[in-house]
C-alpha positions in Angstrom: 76.2 129.2 102.0 74.5 125.9 101.2 73.3 125.5 104.7 71.9 129.0 104.7 70.0 128.4 101.5 68.7 125.1 102.9 67.6 126.7 106.2 66.0 129.7 104.7 64.2 128.1 101.7 63.5 124.6 102.9 64.5 123.0 99.6 66.5 119.8 99.7 70.2 119.0 99.3 69.7 117.9 95.7 68.2 121.2 94.6 70.8 123.2 96.5 73.6 121.2 94.9 72.1 121.8 91.4 71.8 125.5 92.1 74.4 127.4 89.9 76.8 129.4 92.0 75.9 132.7 90.4 72.2 132.1 91.3 73.3 131.3 94.9 75.2 134.6 95.1 72.2 136.4 93.6 70.0 134.9 96.3 72.4 135.8 99.1 72.6 139.4 97.7 68.8 139.6 97.6 68.7 138.6 101.3 70.9 141.5 102.1 68.1 143.9 101.0 65.2 141.6 101.8 66.0 139.3 104.7 63.9 136.3 105.4 61.6 136.0 108.4 64.1 133.6 110.0 67.0 136.1 109.5 64.8 138.9 111.0 63.9 136.9 114.0 67.5 135.9 114.7 68.6 139.5 114.4 65.7 140.8 116.6 66.4 138.4 119.4 70.2 138.3 119.1 70.4 134.6 118.3 73.9 133.7 117.4 75.1 130.3 116.0 76.9 128.2 118.6 80.7 128.2 117.8 81.8 124.8 116.7 85.0 123.1 117.6 87.4 122.0 114.8 86.3 118.4 115.5 82.6 119.2 115.0 83.3 121.2 111.9 85.3 118.4 110.3 82.7 115.8 111.3 80.1 117.9 109.5 82.2 118.2 106.4 83.2 114.6 106.5 79.7 113.4 106.0 79.7 114.9 102.6 83.0 113.4 101.3 82.2 110.5 99.1 83.5 107.2 100.4 84.0 108.5 103.9 81.1 106.7 105.6 83.6 105.6 108.2 84.1 109.1 109.3 87.0 111.5 109.1 90.3 110.2 107.5 93.1 109.7 109.9 95.3 112.5 108.5 92.4 115.0 109.1 91.9 113.6 112.6 95.5 114.3 113.4 95.2 117.8 112.0 92.2 118.5 114.1 93.9 117.1 117.2 97.0 119.3 116.5 94.8 122.4 116.0 92.9 121.8 119.2 96.1 121.4 121.2 97.5 124.6 119.8 94.2 126.4 120.7 94.5 125.1 124.3 98.1 126.3 124.5 97.1 129.8 123.3 94.1 130.1 125.5 96.0 128.9 128.6 
């Protein structure tokens, strides 16, 4: 939700982080009835977000965890590796 607010409004992380959750939900509900230009363009041209692997998702999340400048903690790396192995077994 924060990423959507960032993308559609152009405000910074600090402002988004200070935005009360009820206000964020109100904004998202407003966009259901009155989508932004970016939302309309993506819908018109069928632009879908690229699916991310578990590793990419955790790397993105890891950058916002305080004290984790070194990257993803080892126990989360192992969980990601296990999830990707299970996914490969299911797909193959």
